[in-house]
N, C-alpha and C positions, 0 to 999 in steps of 0.2 A: 476831761479835766477832772482832777480829784479835789476833794475839799477836806480841810482839817477842821474838826469840830471840837470846841472846848479847849481847856488848858491854857488859854491866853488871858491876859488881863482884861482885854476888851470884851471877851466873852462871845464874840461873834464867829461867823464862818469865815475862814481864810482859804483862798484858792492856792493850790500847789501844783507845780508843773509835773506832768507824767514824763519821766525820762526814758521809759522803755523804747518808744519808737526812735529816739535819738541814738540810743545804744545799738539798736538793730541796724540803723543806717551806717553808723561808724564801723561796725563789725563787717558789714557787707563790703564797704569801701576798703577796709583793711585786707580782706580776702582777695578782692580784685587786684589790688596793688601787689600783693604777695605772688599772685599768679603771673601778672604781666611783667614784673621787674626782670626775671631771668630771660625773658624773650627780647629785651631791649639791649642786651650786651652784644658787642661786636667781637668776633674771634679773629685773631691774626695768628696764623701758624708760621713759626720760624724754625729753620734748621740751624741749630747752634752747635758748632763742633765741640766735642768733649775735651776737657782739659786733660793733658797727659799727667799721669801720676809722677810724683817727684822721684819715685824709686826707679822707674824705667826710663831709659834714655830714648829720645825720639830718634827714629832711624833717619839718616839724611836721605834726601831725595836722590834719585839717580842723576848722573851728570847731564843726561840728555833731556831731562824733564823741563817742561815749559813752566814759567812762573805762574802763579795763580792770577786770575783776573780779579782786581780789587777796584770797586767803585767807592770813591771817597767824596765827602762833602765837607768843605771847610767853613769857617765861621762867616765868611763873606757870601756863602751860598754858591760858590763855584764848584762845579762837578769835575772830577778827575777820574780817568780810567788809567790805572797803573801810572800815576803821577803825571799824566798828560791831560791838560785841560781840554774839556769837550763842551760845546754848547748844549744846552738842555734839550733842544729839539733833535739833536743827532745822537743822543745817548743810546736810545733803544736800538737804532739801526747799527751803530758801531758795536754794541754788545752782541747783537745777533750775529754779525759777521765774524766777530772774534770767537764766539762759541761754536760756530759751524766748523771751524778749523781745528777744534779741540775734541779730545775724547771725553773729558769731564765737562759737563754742561752747567757748572755752578759759578756764580758770581758772588764774591765776598763783599760785604757792605761795611764801611767804616765811616763814622761821622765824628767830627770834632766835638769836644765837650761843650763848646760855646754855641753849637747849632741848636736852634729851637726844635722842640719835639715835632711840631707840625711840619716844619721844613724837611726834617729827616723822613717823616712818614710820606710826604709827597714824593720824594725821590724813590723810596721803596715801592710805592704804588705805581710810579712811572715804570720802573723796571719790571714789576710783576705784571703790569698791563701789557708788556711785550712778550708775555709767556716765558719769562726767564726765571729760573730757580735762584733765589737769593738766600745766602747764608750770612747771618750777622756775626761779626767778629766779637767775641766776648771781651777782649782786651784791646787797648789802644795799640796801634802799630807804631813802631819806632820810626820816626821820620829822618 
């Protein structure tokens, strides 16, 4: 503890607090939080199809091409595969059967704007838990 001598009207010794240990502790905590914070982030890798340029026309698919598999979630939380309602416990099995019969092994995901973020992520985790590659649609599908 440090003491301040003189200069006051009382003329006595006045104790002052030494802030050096406090600053040392705060700096150590700051460094610890700066190191730990990047380790706490969760990464989610998504395959998002690129938008075609306005200049180039999209080539139409061949006439014998199968339509893409689209998993949608509406605001009521109902899951649909290509506009057909599917119970939540059968989604992974149905998607795996559909993808086994196809050359492309990608499922496109679309969620209504009213679906909470957590619900949409649960459905994505459900599909990814079945070892299915999921691509997120960048724009809303026309219903």
